[in-house]
Structure formats: C-alpha cells, structure tokens
C-alpha positions in Angstrom: 0.8 121.6 -76.0 1.8 120.2 -72.7 2.4 116.6 -73.6 4.2 117.4 -76.8 1.2 116.2 -78.9 -2.5 116.9 -79.2 -5.4 115.3 -81.0 -7.0 118.3 -82.9 -10.2 116.3 -83.4 -10.6 115.9 -79.7 -10.3 119.7 -79.2 -12.9 120.3 -81.9 -15.3 117.7 -80.6 -15.0 118.9 -77.0 -15.8 122.5 -78.0 -18.7 121.5 -80.3 -20.2 119.2 -77.6 -20.2 122.1 -75.1 -21.9 124.4 -77.7 -24.5 121.8 -78.5 -25.3 121.0 -74.8 -25.7 124.7 -74.1 -28.0 125.2 -77.1 -31.8 125.4 -76.6 -32.3 122.2 -78.6 -30.4 120.1 -76.0 -31.2 121.8 -72.7 -33.2 118.8 -71.6 -30.2 116.5 -71.9 -28.1 115.7 -68.9 -25.3 118.2 -68.5 -23.2 116.2 -65.9 -19.5 115.6 -66.5 -20.0 111.9 -67.0 -22.6 112.3 -69.7 -20.5 115.1 -71.4 -17.4 112.9 -71.4 -19.4 109.9 -72.7 -20.7 112.0 -75.6 -17.2 113.2 -76.4 -15.7 109.6 -76.2 -18.5 108.1 -78.3 -18.1 110.8 -80.9 -14.3 110.4 -81.0 -14.8 106.6 -81.5 -16.5 107.4 -84.8 -14.1 110.0 -86.0 -10.5 109.8 -87.1 -7.7 111.0 -84.8 -5.6 114.0 -86.0 -2.5 114.2 -83.8 0.0 117.0 -84.2 3.2 118.0 -82.3 3.5 121.7 -83.2 1.3 124.7 -83.1 1.7 125.1 -86.8 0.5 121.6 -87.4 -2.4 122.2 -85.1 -3.5 125.3 -87.1 -3.1 123.5 -90.4 -5.2 120.5 -89.3 -7.8 122.8 -87.6 -8.2 124.7 -90.9 -8.5 121.5 -92.8 -11.2 120.2 -90.4 -13.0 123.5 -90.0 -14.7 123.4 -93.4 -18.5 123.5 -93.9 -18.5 119.9 -95.2 -16.3 118.5 -92.4 -18.3 120.4 -89.7 -21.5 118.8 -90.9 -19.8 115.4 -90.8 -18.5 116.0 -87.3 -21.8 117.4 -86.0 -23.7 114.4 -87.3 -21.6 112.1 -85.2 -21.8 114.3 -82.1 -25.6 114.6 -82.4 -25.9 110.9 -82.7 -23.7 110.5 -79.6 -25.8 113.0 -77.7 -29.0 111.1 -78.4 -27.3 107.7 -77.6 -26.0 108.9 -74.3 -29.3 110.6 -73.5 -31.1 107.3 -74.2 -28.7 105.1 -72.2 -27.0 107.3 -69.6 -24.4 105.6 -67.4 -24.5 108.0 -64.4 
C-alpha cells in the first residue's frame, strides 16, 4: 500500500473489468485504456468505497466483498458500465 490507503472496491472492480473484457462475451467491445478506465470509473461511481490502511484491513474487506451475493451485485454494475461505455465511447 504505497499511499498508506487503498480502496479495496477499486482493486476488485479493476480486476473484474479485465476479466470481463477478456471474456468471449465482450471481445467485440473496445479494449483501449480510455474505455477500460471509463468502465472502471462508471462502475465505481455506483458502488461504495471501502478504504483501508493496513493489509489486514484489506484482507478483511476483500473477504467481506468476495461473497457470491456481493460478486453478483458488483458484476451487475460492471456489466451495465461496459454496455454504457460501449454505446457511448469517449475515445
């Protein structure tokens, strides 16, 4: 944790967006850095922040967010963001 704090939700969303964009279902969507960043930002604007300052806190929050129910909730927002950015790209 370079800055002394990290938003665990941002780490999770960034990873999931990469997985979704590399999946067969989304191969036709733009893979450029601008679109990827727009998808992440739009997703994060619809999800709560979860900042932590220690690795122990990060692990605890990650475990809390990494449940089946929470993953479905996070994925829904990411998929909506992928389709929104795909429909209205800014690149």
